[in-house]
Structures are given as C-alpha cells and as structure tokens.
C-alpha positions in Angstrom: 18.2 55.3 -8.0 19.9 57.7 -10.3 20.7 56.3 -13.9 24.5 57.0 -13.1 24.7 54.4 -10.7 22.6 51.8 -12.5 25.8 50.3 -13.8 27.8 50.6 -11.0 25.2 48.4 -8.6 24.9 46.1 -11.3 28.8 45.6 -11.2 28.5 45.4 -7.5 25.6 42.6 -7.9 27.5 40.6 -10.4 30.7 41.1 -7.7 28.2 39.6 -4.8 27.3 36.6 -6.6 30.7 35.7 -7.8 31.9 36.2 -3.9 28.5 34.2 -2.6 29.5 31.6 -5.4 32.8 31.1 -4.1 32.5 30.9 -0.7 29.4 28.6 -1.0 32.4 26.3 -2.8 34.8 26.7 -0.4 32.4 25.7 2.6 30.2 22.9 0.8 32.4 21.5 -1.4 36.3 21.7 -0.1 35.0 21.7 3.4 37.5 25.2 3.6 35.5 27.9 4.5 37.5 31.6 3.8 35.1 34.1 5.7 33.5 33.8 9.1 29.9 33.0 8.9 28.5 37.0 9.9 30.8 38.2 6.9 28.9 35.7 4.7 25.6 36.7 6.0 26.5 40.4 5.2 27.3 39.6 1.6 24.1 37.7 1.3 22.0 40.5 2.9 23.5 43.1 0.5 22.8 40.6 -2.2 18.9 40.5 -1.2 18.7 44.1 -0.7 19.7 44.6 -4.3 17.5 42.5 -6.0 14.7 43.4 -3.7 15.0 46.9 -4.9 15.6 45.3 -8.7 13.6 42.2 -8.7 13.8 42.5 -12.9 18.0 41.9 -12.1 17.3 38.7 -10.6 17.9 35.1 -12.5 17.5 31.4 -11.4 21.0 31.4 -11.3 21.4 34.0 -8.0 22.5 32.4 -5.0 19.4 34.2 -3.5 17.0 31.5 -5.4 18.3 28.5 -3.3 15.8 29.2 -0.7 13.4 26.9 -2.5 10.2 27.4 -4.9 6.7 27.2 -4.4 5.5 23.1 -3.4 5.1 20.9 -6.3 1.7 19.3 -6.8 3.8 15.9 -7.5 7.0 14.5 -9.1 7.2 14.2 -12.6 8.9 11.3 -14.1 12.3 11.9 -16.0 13.4 9.3 -18.4 17.7 9.0 -18.2 19.1 9.8 -21.3 22.3 7.2 -20.4 20.7 4.4 -17.7 22.1 4.8 -14.0 23.0 1.2 -13.9 23.9 -0.7 -10.7 27.0 -2.3 -9.3 27.5 -6.4 -9.0 28.3 -6.8 -5.0 31.0 -8.7 -2.9 30.9 -9.9 0.1 34.3 -12.3 0.5 37.7 -11.4 -0.4 37.1 -14.9 -2.6 34.4 -12.9 -4.9 37.1 -9.3 -5.0 40.2 -12.1 -6.3 37.4 -13.2 -9.0 36.1 -10.1 -10.0 40.0 -9.1 -10.7 41.0 -12.7 -12.7 37.7 -12.1 -14.8 38.8 -8.7 -15.5 42.4 -9.4 -16.2 41.5 -12.3 -18.3 39.4 -10.4 -20.8 41.7 -7.6 -21.3 44.8 -9.8 -21.8 42.5 -11.5 -24.1 41.8 -8.0 -26.0 45.1 -6.9 -25.9 45.0 -4.1 -23.4 47.0 -6.0 -20.6 50.7 -7.9 -20.5 50.8 -11.0 -18.9 52.6 -10.1 -15.6 50.8 -6.6 -16.0 48.4 -6.0 -12.8 45.0 -4.2 -13.1 45.2 -0.3 -12.1 41.6 0.6 -10.1 40.2 3.5 -8.8 38.9 3.0 -5.0 36.5 5.2 -3.2 34.0 4.7 -0.5 30.2 3.8 -1.2 28.4 6.7 0.1 25.1 5.6 1.8 22.6 8.1 0.5 19.9 8.7 -2.3 22.0 8.4 -6.2 20.7 11.6 -8.5 21.2 12.7 -11.4 22.3 16.1 -12.4 22.1 17.6 -15.9 23.9 20.8 -17.1 23.8 21.8 -20.4 25.9 25.1 -21.5 27.3 24.9 -18.1 23.8 25.7 -16.5 21.7 23.2 -13.9 18.7 22.0 -16.1 17.0 19.1 -14.4 18.0 16.5 -11.5 16.4 13.4 -11.2 16.6 10.4 -8.9 17.6 6.9 -10.0 14.2 5.6 -9.7 14.2 2.2 -11.6 17.7 2.9 -13.4 15.7 4.0 -16.7 13.2 6.6 -15.3 13.3 8.5 -12.0 11.5 11.5 -10.3 12.2 15.4 -11.5 13.8 16.5 -8.3 15.5 19.8 -9.7 13.3 22.2 -7.5 15.1 20.6 -4.7 18.3 19.9 -5.8 18.9 23.1 -6.8 18.9 24.6 -3.1 21.9 22.4 -1.9 24.6 24.9 -1.9 27.5 21.5 -2.8 25.6 21.7 -6.5 27.0 24.5 -8.6 24.2 26.5 -10.5 26.6 27.2 -13.0 29.5 25.1 -13.9 33.2 26.5 -14.0 34.8 27.2 -17.4 35.8 24.4 -19.5 32.1 22.4 -19.2 30.9 20.6 -22.3 27.5 21.6 -24.1 25.8 18.7 -22.0 26.8 16.8 -18.7 25.1 14.5 -16.9 26.9 14.4 -13.8 25.8 10.9 -11.3 26.5 11.0 -7.4 25.1 10.8 -4.1 23.1 12.8 -2.0 23.4 12.4 1.6 23.6 14.0 5.2 26.8 14.0 7.5 26.0 12.0 10.9 26.8 15.3 12.7 24.3 17.3 10.3 21.7 14.5 11.0 21.7 14.7 15.1 21.1 18.3 15.0 18.4 18.3 12.4 17.0 15.5 14.7 17.4 17.9 18.1 15.6 20.1 16.0 12.7 18.4 14.9 12.4 17.0 18.6 12.3 20.6 20.2 9.5 21.5 17.6 7.2 18.2 18.3 8.1 16.8 14.6 9.1 13.1 13.9 12.7 12.4 14.3 14.2 10.2 11.8 16.1 6.6 12.2 19.3 7.4 10.3 21.2 9.5 8.0 19.9 8.3 4.8 16.4 8.1 5.3 16.8 11.6 6.5 18.5 12.6 3.1 16.1 10.8 0.9 13.1 12.2 2.8 14.2 15.5 2.6 14.9 15.2 -1.1 11.7 14.1 -1.8 9.8 16.9 0.2 7.3 18.3 -2.6 7.8 21.6 -1.0 11.6 22.7 -1.7 11.4 25.0 0.5 11.6 22.6 3.4 14.6 20.9 1.4 16.5 23.9 1.5 16.1 24.0 5.3 17.9 20.3 5.5 21.8 20.0 5.7 22.0 17.8 2.4 25.5 17.3 0.4 26.1 16.0 -2.8 29.0 14.1 -4.1 29.9 13.2 -7.7 31.1 9.6 -8.2 30.4 9.6 -12.3 28.9 10.9 -15.6 26.1 10.1 -17.6 25.9 11.8 -20.9 28.5 13.7 -22.2 28.4 15.8 -25.6 30.3 18.6 -27.0 33.6 19.2 -25.1 36.4 21.4 -26.9 39.4 19.5 -26.2 40.4 16.0 -25.2 38.8 14.2 -22.0 41.4 12.1 -19.3 41.9 8.8 -20.0 41.1 7.4 -17.1 38.5 7.5 -14.4 40.3 9.0 -11.4 41.4 11.5 -13.9 37.5 12.2 -14.7 36.6 12.8 -11.3 39.6 15.3 -11.1 38.0 17.1 -14.1 34.5 17.2 -12.8 35.9 18.7 -9.3 37.7 21.4 -11.7 33.9 22.4 -12.8 32.9 23.1 -9.6 31.7 19.8 -8.7 32.2 18.1 -4.8 34.1 15.1 -5.6 34.6 12.2 -2.5 38.0 12.7 -1.1 38.0 9.1 0.3 39.5 7.9 -2.9 42.7 5.8 -4.4 44.2 4.3 -7.3 45.8 1.2 -6.6 47.3 -2.0 -8.5 46.2 -5.6 -8.0 43.8 -7.5 -5.9 45.7 -7.4 -3.0 45.8 -3.8 -3.1 41.8 -3.9 -3.2 41.6 -5.6 -0.1 44.0 -3.7 1.7 41.8 -0.7 0.6 38.6 -2.2 1.5 40.4 -3.0 5.2 41.4 0.3 5.8 38.5 1.7 5.1 36.8 -0.6 7.3 39.0 0.0 10.3 38.5 3.8 9.9 34.8 4.2 8.6 33.5 5.7 12.0 35.9 8.6 11.6 34.3 9.5 8.3 31.9 12.0 8.6 29.3 10.1 6.5 28.0 6.7 6.6 29.5 4.4 3.9 28.0 0.5 3.2 31.4 -0.4 1.6 33.6 0.6 -1.1 33.8 0.5 -4.9 36.5 -0.6 -7.4 35.9 0.6 -11.0 39.1 -0.3 -14.0 40.5 3.1 -14.0 41.4 3.1 -18.1 38.4 4.4 -19.6 39.5 2.2 -22.8 39.6 -1.0 -20.6 35.9 0.2 -19.6 34.7 0.2 -22.8 36.4 -2.8 -23.8 34.7 -4.6 -20.6 31.2 -3.5 -21.6 28.1 -4.7 -19.5 26.7 -7.5 -18.3 22.8 -7.6 -18.1 22.6 -4.2 -16.2 25.9 -3.5 -14.2 29.0 -3.2 -15.4 31.4 -5.7 -16.0 34.5 -3.2 -14.7 33.2 -2.2 -11.4 32.4 -3.9 -8.4 31.2 -3.1 -4.8 32.5 -4.6 -2.1 29.7 -4.6 0.6 30.6 -4.4 4.7 29.6 -7.4 6.4 26.0 -7.2 7.6 25.1 -6.1 10.8 23.1 -8.3 13.2 21.6 -8.6 16.6 19.3 -10.9 18.6 15.7 -10.3 19.9 12.5 -12.4 20.5 10.4 -14.1 17.9 7.0 -12.9 19.0 4.6 -14.6 16.4 5.0 -15.7 12.8 2.1 -14.3 10.6 2.1 -15.2 6.9 1.6 -12.0 4.2 -0.4 -12.5 0.9 2.4 -11.0 -1.8 1.0 -9.4 -5.3 1.5 -13.1 -7.1 -0.7 -14.9 -4.5 2.9 -16.1 -2.9 2.3 -16.7 1.0 5.3 -15.4 3.1 5.7 -16.1 6.6 7.0 -13.4 8.7 8.6 -12.7 11.9 6.9 -10.2 14.3 10.1 -9.6 16.3 10.2 -7.7 19.8 12.1 -4.1 18.4 15.3 -4.4 17.8 17.8 -1.7 16.3 20.2 -3.4 13.7 21.9 -2.2 10.1 20.4 1.8 10.9 17.1 0.6 11.6 14.6 0.0 14.3 13.3 -3.7 13.1 9.7 -4.9 13.7 9.3 -7.8 10.7 11.9 -9.8 9.2 11.3 -12.4 6.2 11.4 -16.3 7.1 11.3 -16.8 3.1 8.8 -19.9 3.3 8.0 -22.7 5.3 11.0 -25.1 4.4 13.2 -22.6 5.5 11.4 -22.3 8.7 11.9 -25.8 9.2 15.9 -25.8 7.7 16.8 -23.2 10.5 14.6 -24.9 13.1 13.0 -21.5 13.9 9.9 -21.3 16.6 7.6 -19.0 17.8 9.2 -18.0 21.4 12.8 -18.2 20.2 15.5 -16.4 20.7 17.0 -15.3 17.0 19.5 -13.8 15.1 18.3 -11.0 12.9 20.4 -9.6 10.0 20.2 -6.6 8.0 22.7 -5.1 5.4 21.8 -1.8 3.9 18.6 -1.6 2.2 18.2 -5.6 2.4 15.0 -6.7 4.2 15.8 -8.0 7.6 16.1 -11.7 7.8 16.1 -14.1 10.6 19.2 -16.0 10.4 18.9 -18.9 13.1 17.5 -19.8 16.7 19.8 -19.6 19.9 18.5 -23.2 20.5 20.4 -22.5 24.2 17.8 -19.9 25.0 14.8 -21.8 23.5 11.7 -21.3 26.0 9.9 -24.3 27.2 6.4 -23.0 25.5 8.2 -22.5 22.0 5.5 -23.6 19.4 6.2 -24.7 16.0 4.8 -22.6 12.9 2.0 -24.6 10.9 1.2 -23.0 7.4 -2.7 -21.8 6.7 -4.6 -23.7 4.9 -6.9 -20.8 3.9 -5.7 -17.1 2.7 -6.0 -15.1 5.4 -7.5 -12.4 2.9 -9.7 -14.0 0.6 -10.6 -17.3 2.4 -9.4 -18.9 -0.8 -7.6 -22.5 -0.7 -4.0 -21.9 -0.3 -1.9 -24.6 -2.6 1.8 -25.7 -2.6 3.0 -27.5 -6.2 5.0 -30.4 -5.6 7.7 -28.6 -7.5 7.6 -25.2 -5.5 9.0 -24.1 -2.2 6.1 -21.4 -2.0 2.4 -21.8 -1.0 0.0 -19.4 -2.8 -3.5 -18.0 -2.7 -5.7 -19.4 -5.2 -8.1 -16.4 -5.2 -6.6 -15.1 -8.3 -8.2 -12.1 -9.2 -10.4 -12.3 -6.1 -8.3 -11.7 -3.7 -7.8 -7.9 -2.6 -4.0 -8.7 -1.5 -3.4 -9.6 -5.3 -5.8 -6.9 -6.9 -3.8 -3.9 -7.2 -1.0 -5.6 -8.9 -3.5 -8.0 -11.1 -5.2 -4.5 -12.2 -1.9 -3.1 -13.3 -0.9 -6.1 -15.1 -4.1 -5.9 -16.7 -4.1 -2.4 -17.6 -0.6 -2.8 -19.6 0.5 -2.2 -22.8 0.9 -5.8 -23.6 -2.6 -6.3 -22.2 -5.9 -4.2 -22.2 -3.3 -1.0 -23.4 -5.7 0.9 -20.7 -3.5 4.3 -21.5 -3.6 6.4 -18.0 -4.2 3.8 -15.7 -1.1 3.8 -13.6 0.1 2.7 -10.1 -0.8 5.8 -8.2 -4.6 5.6 -9.7 -5.2 1.9 -9.1 -4.1 2.6 -5.6 -7.2 5.3 -5.4 -9.6 3.0 -6.8 -8.5 -0.3 -5.0 -8.8 2.1 -1.5 -11.7 3.4 -2.3 -13.2 0.1 -2.8 -14.7 1.2 -6.4 -12.9 -1.6 -8.3 -12.4 -5.1 -6.7 -11.4 -7.2 -10.1 -10.8 -6.2 -13.8 -14.2 -6.1 -14.4 -15.4 -3.5 -12.4 -13.2 -0.8 -14.2 -15.9 -0.9 -16.8 -18.1 0.3 -14.4 -16.7 3.6 -13.6 -17.9 7.3 -15.2 -16.2 10.3 -15.7 -18.1 11.9 -12.8 -16.9 9.2 -10.4 -13.4 9.4 -11.8 -13.0 13.2 -11.5 -13.7 13.1 -7.4 -9.8 11.5 -7.6 -7.0 13.3 -6.3 -5.1 14.8 -9.3 -8.1 13.9 -11.8 -10.0 16.9 -13.9 -12.5 16.0 -16.6 -9.9 15.7 -19.2 -8.0 13.1 -17.8 -11.5 11.6 -16.5 -12.4 11.6 -20.1 -9.3 10.1 -21.5 -9.0 7.2 -19.2 -12.8 6.2 -19.7 -11.9 6.5 -23.3 -9.3 4.2 -23.1 -10.9 1.8 -20.8 -14.0 1.7 -23.5 -11.5 1.2 -26.2 -10.0 -1.7 -24.3 -13.4 -3.9 -24.4 -12.7 -5.7 -27.9 -9.3 -7.0 -27.7 -7.3 -9.6 -29.5 -8.1 -13.1 -27.3 -4.6 -13.2 -26.6 -4.4 -10.0 -24.7 -7.1 -11.1 -22.9 -5.7 -14.5 -21.8 -2.5 -12.0 -20.8 -4.4 -9.9 -18.7 -5.9 -12.3 -16.8 -2.6 -12.9 -15.1 -2.4 -16.1 -15.0 0.8 -17.5 -13.4 3.4 -19.0 -15.7 1.4 -17.7 -18.8 3.6 -15.0 -20.4 2.7 -13.3 -23.8 4.0 -16.0 -25.6 2.1 -18.5 -24.3 -1.0 -16.6 -24.2 -0.6 -16.0 -28.0 -0.4 -20.1 -28.5 -3.3 -20.3 -26.1 -5.4 -18.0 -28.4 -4.3 -19.7 -31.7 -5.3 -23.0 -30.4 -8.4 -22.8 -28.9 -9.6 -20.0 -30.7 -12.3 -18.4 -28.0 -12.1 -18.1 -24.3 -14.9 -20.8 -24.0 -12.9 -23.6 -25.1 -10.0 -22.6 -23.1 -12.2 -22.5 -20.2 -13.5 -25.6 -21.0 -10.6 -27.5 -21.6 -8.7 -29.8 -19.2 -5.0 -30.2 -18.7 -4.3 -33.1 -21.3 -5.8 -30.6 -23.8 -3.6 -27.8 -22.6 -0.6 -30.2 -22.9 -1.3 -30.0 -26.8 -0.3 -26.8 -27.1 3.2 -25.8 -28.8 5.5 -25.2 -25.7 3.0 -25.7 -22.9 4.4 -28.4 -20.4 2.9 -29.9 -17.0 3.5 -27.0 -14.8 1.7 -24.3 -17.1 -1.3 -26.7 -17.7 -1.3 -27.4 -14.0 -1.6 -23.8 -13.5 -4.4 -23.1 -16.3 -6.7 -25.6 -14.1 -6.0 -24.4 -11.1 -7.2 -21.0 -12.6 -10.2 -22.2 -14.3 -11.1 -23.9 -11.4 -11.6 -21.3 -9.3 -15.1 -19.9 -8.9 -14.0 -16.5 -8.3 -11.9 -16.1 -11.2 -14.8 -17.2 -13.6 -17.3 -15.1 -11.9 -14.8 -12.1 -12.9 -14.7 -13.6 -16.7 -18.2 -13.8 -16.5 -18.7 -10.0 -15.4 -16.2 -9.1 -18.5 -18.8 -10.7 -20.7 -21.8 -9.0 -19.3 -19.5 -5.4 -19.2 -19.3 -6.0 -23.0 -15.9 -7.3 -23.4 -15.7 -8.9 -26.7 -12.6 -10.8 -28.0 -11.5 -9.7 -31.7 -10.3 -12.5 -34.4 -6.9 -14.4 -33.5 -4.3 -12.3 -35.1 -3.8 -13.6 -38.5 -0.7 -15.1 -40.2 0.1 -13.4 -43.7 2.7 -15.7 -44.8 4.4 -18.6 -43.9 8.2 -17.3 -44.6 9.0 -17.6 -40.8 7.2 -20.7 -40.6 8.5 -23.1 -37.6 11.5 -20.2 -36.6 11.7 -19.3 -33.3 13.1 -15.3 -32.2 14.4 -13.4 -29.3 14.4 -9.8 -29.5 16.8 -7.6 -27.6 18.2 -4.2 -27.7 17.2 -1.2 -29.2 16.2 -1.6 -32.9 17.0 1.7 -35.5 13.8 2.4 -36.8 10.9 0.1 -35.0 10.0 -1.5 -31.5 10.5 -4.6 -30.6 6.8 -4.7 -30.2 6.4 -4.0 -33.8 9.3 -6.5 -34.7 7.7 -9.1 -33.0 4.3 -8.5 -34.8 6.0 -8.6 -38.3 7.8 -12.3 -37.7 4.2 -13.7 -35.8 2.4 -12.3 -39.1 5.4 -14.0 -40.9 4.8 -17.3 -39.0 7.7 -17.2 -36.9 7.4 -17.2 -33.3 8.9 -14.5 -30.6 10.1 -16.2 -27.1 11.6 -14.3 -24.1 14.9 -16.4 -23.7 17.4 -17.7 -25.7 17.9 -21.4 -25.7 19.5 -24.1 -28.4 16.2 -24.2 -30.2 16.2 -20.8 -30.8 16.7 -20.1 -34.5 17.6 -16.3 -34.6 18.4 -13.6 -32.1 17.6 -10.1 -33.4 20.2 -7.7 -31.7 19.7 -3.5 -31.4 21.7 -1.4 -29.4 22.3 -1.8 -25.7 21.2 -5.5 -26.2 22.1 -7.4 -22.8 23.0 -10.9 -21.4 20.3 -12.5 -24.5 23.1 -11.5 -27.0 26.2 -12.6 -24.9 23.8 -16.4 -24.4 23.3 -16.4 -28.4 27.2 -16.3 -29.0 27.6 -18.9 -26.1 25.4 -21.4 -27.7 26.2 -20.3 -31.5 22.7 -19.0 -32.4 22.5 -16.9 -35.4 22.3 -13.1 -34.6 20.8 -10.1 -37.0 20.0 -6.9 -36.8 17.2 -5.1 -37.8 18.3 -5.1 -41.7 18.6 -9.1 -41.4 15.3 -9.2 -39.9 13.9 -7.1 -42.7 16.1 -9.6 -45.4 14.6 -12.5 -44.0 10.9 -11.3 -43.8 11.4 -10.6 -47.5 11.9 -14.1 -47.9 
C-alpha cells in the first residue's frame, strides 16, 4: 500500500465504521433496517479486509470487535456506583389505588400537587429478562454488570460488547459519566430459532426466553454470547455526572434523551394521569401481551416528575415513586407423587412436593414448596392428590390446594420425620414456631456450607479469602466438615483447588491462622447459634467471660443476661446440649483456637444508652462507630424501638431512620455522635 493512499484508506475505514454503526442502530434499535442483509455483509467484509491489512488501525469501538474476545477465567465482582434497587409489587387493583393515594398524599403534603390534581405517571411494560447496568465514560462503554444483590454484580463487559443493540460509543450530547440501567432479553421468534439450532446440533435446548438470555449473557466465552440473539432495552439510569446543559425534568423525557444518545429504549410506554388510567394501561397490555415480540410479567408505574421522585424518595430498598403491577400467576394441575423433606441452610425442615412434571409459568415444574407441616394440614393436601400448582416469574412454585373430588382411595397423609434425613440428629419444633428444625447444628452436612460462610465472615472469625465458591470446594471434597477442620488445611492441600495459586493459598492459610486468637464475642457469633446475633454474642461474652462458663450455664443463667429472653435461652440450651456441637468446640480448642480477653470498656460516658446505626457515615464505618460506642459503655442494636436512645444516621439511611422519626427517637449525625463520645 503506497503512502499516498493511506489517508484515503483511513478515511474509508472511518466511513465504513460510521455506516455500519448507523445500520446496526436502525436494525437492532429502531427495528427499521435501512439496507439488505447482503449489502450489510458487503460493508462488513470490506471493513474486515482493511483492518486485516492494517491491524494497528483496529480499535475497541470498531463494529468488527463485537465477535467476542477470548474466554474469561471467571466473572469479577463489580460494586454499583448507585445501587440497583428492586420495585414494590402489586397484584390487585386495590393495591394500585392504594399506591396512588400514598403518592398523592405525600406530594400534596409537600406542596407539589394541588388538591384536585392527579399524579402523572410513566407506564411501561415489565420485560422478563436480566437486569444490567452499563457504564459509559466520556461516551465510551467501559463496563457492564449484572444486578447481583443490588449493591454488587458480575462484570459482563466482554459479553455486553457483543450485543449490537448496545452502542460502544454514545451519540453527541453524552455526559462525562452515565450508568444506563436496562434489561437484556431474547425475542420469542429468536428464541424459537435458537432452540431449533441447538436441537439440530445435539445441544441442550432452553426452557424459555428468559433462561436463554440469562444463560447466554453469563457465558465465560464471549464468542458464544456473540452468536446468541440478545437485545438490550434501557429503562433507567444510575450515576449521571458532567453533562453540559440541563436534563429533562420527567422520567419519560429522560427515556427520550437516552434514546437520542443511541440507546435502545422500549416503545411500549405511555404517560397517563391518575389511578384509573394506570389500570386501563395494565388491562390493555394484559390483553395484547401475546402480540408483543418478547415476554413480560407485568407493567411498571413510575411518577413522571423527577422532582416528585426525589421528594418521595425510598423505603428500605425500593423507591416510593414506582410500582410493578404483576400479572396473575399461572396455574396448572398435576399429581402429587410424594412429599419429602429438605434441610435448609439454617436447619429448617421444609416439606417439598415431588410432582408429576407439569409446564407452568414458563418452565417445567417437578418440585414445589409446601412451606411447613401446619400449611399441609391447613390445605388438606395428601400424597397421591391431584393438586393445583402456581408459579409467577421467578417465584418458587407452590402447591395451592388439592382437587378434592379427584382424591384417590389410596391417598395418604404426610407425617413429619423425627430425625434429620442428612445427619440423623433429632428434629425439634419450638412451641411458638411453625418450622421444624434439625438440631445437628455444626455437625449437619446440609447446614455445613452456610455455617462455614457465616463463621468466616468479617464480624465473626474474619477469615479473608474464604468465600462461598471456595467453601463449596472444601465441603464437596469432604476436606471440611466443621469450623475446626479449617485449621487442619495446609498451603499445599489448598493449592490443589480450582483457581487457587500458591500466593492465594498462602494468604488464605495465614488468615485462618490469624483467626485462632479472637474475642469471645466473635467466637460465640461464629458458632451460628440460632437467635444469637452480634449484640447478643457480646452480651453473653461480657456476662460469662469464658466459653466454658457459657457452655455450663442453664436456661436460668442465660435469662440473667441483658436482653436474653426465653426464646434465646432455649436456643442456647438446645445448641450446647447437642454432643456434636460440643465435639466441634473441643476440636477448635485442640486446633489451638484461644479466646482473647473480653472487649474493654474505656469509659462510662454512654453507660445505659442504646444506639442504632444506619446509612454511610462520612469518616468512619458503622463497625468503627459501634466499637467507639461500646468502648464508652453504650450498646449497639440492629432495630429501632421506643427503648432506643439514639439513631446515628449517615447518607442513604433507610427504614431505620423513618422508624426513629415515627417513634420520636433522637437522630444524630456523625458529628453529633462524636460530641456525645466526648461527653
């Protein structure tokens, strides 16, 4: 290639990229293809030819880079700059009317709504896909993450880059930072086509479009994701900084603005006034949902005014200004083949219905929950019955009721087991509880993984690096049966685990060794005794002073501890009466685990006062603030009551702050707490 032709070739390359991006946008975002497939393929082939001749000209934003990169070893964790909150749900007209009344009353009280004025809402369909947050910096796609627990998700950037409905570069007018929230899904037609391809290749077929979309996006090999027909639709935003010029003042206006940046925004939305219009939108969508190209499980209402949204704020982890109105759950009938029991992570014994396979709510159901023994009796469900099963969205399938007229002569009642089917320990049910529980505690394999995860936590033994995936491997290999077995692990043994190199193994063993010398309260909390949280563990440590004294005590002695009532006392008695648990404690001592002296109280300036901490403080963590309070003789609890002396609230304080205001409990900021500590 001659030097004279290079500028012209570079200009052609940039022109090709612009054309291909425009055609991708028209096809995948606007659903309005502007050229034929063969013409598009010709443009792409020319682009690939130029880039192959000049690999130094290839950049990450080129349309050619959507084919997917090399496989990933695992998904990294990503903390969302702004939490991805869930929505409150409604299933009836009455709940929607009540939602509108709450919103109207609050806005009128704030002076944002006239007495006779109706609230304006943005209504949209609730897409049944996978929630995603995509982060753009200076208009460039830099990261994408799944919702996860709302605070932390999985980094799926490499996979999201393969979706042609997601722009790698935003159109003009973008801010410095923009986190776009939306849904990744698969159209029904694309889903059916994919399943035909899977079946023809002898591969697994998917149950429904949502599972296909979620499975495709969470592939460790982005090249596989690139071959799946995934689509993205934006419905909101998280962090938004550095925009030159004003933003729209309504939610619907913000969606239009996101669309102007080149993002795909759902077109099935409408702005309406008042509750009657909300119900009308819901009914219209319900009647026409089968004609939509993708699956939905309801509609979403959001107060349209952004100023009103800010005024309404949030309660717990859901916004007050939004509501998901879900469609009625799907039901089907099938035969109840048997009722077995499942041992949960906390020892709860849950009856599980084994069903003749039935397709309901988009999946084939073979198991369903029966909740507890009392619920089985209340519903009059017997083994052998024809039963009605319900499933809605991601909700666990549930047995609703038996079809009594179809009950066979040989139907038999369910009888709760008396021994744990996993470890053989006794099953007990406390008088005031509906759930039966295994008393095996630390010994029970069904409870082992969760008890280990709890024990390794920051507020217990604080074993850094011992997370859920590693615990899964340790238990599945039968290397660890209880907390005590952790101290028998070696660097060489741990190195044999998946994704565990020498350095990581050395760090883990060092963290385990460091946990051998812990405060008594941390060790008590690490045991995972039911009803014994951090605060109770500290009270027990201060009262008894040693593990031996705690074990030897009876219920009467437990009841003398501050804030320990009959339920906690019974739980302590049951735990320390179980020989398996005592054996684990003996093994901990044999492994060299020792107890530090109880936490010291340095002053009595806060003696007799109870505090609740909530939100993010400016200069210290809540743990640090709690430690200062306890060192000053105060007490820290997790819930607000009339007995609470002060609530210390930081940024993003939630329901605890609201509860404090309801009960007229004094609220302090960090500066106020420091002033109290200084006397």
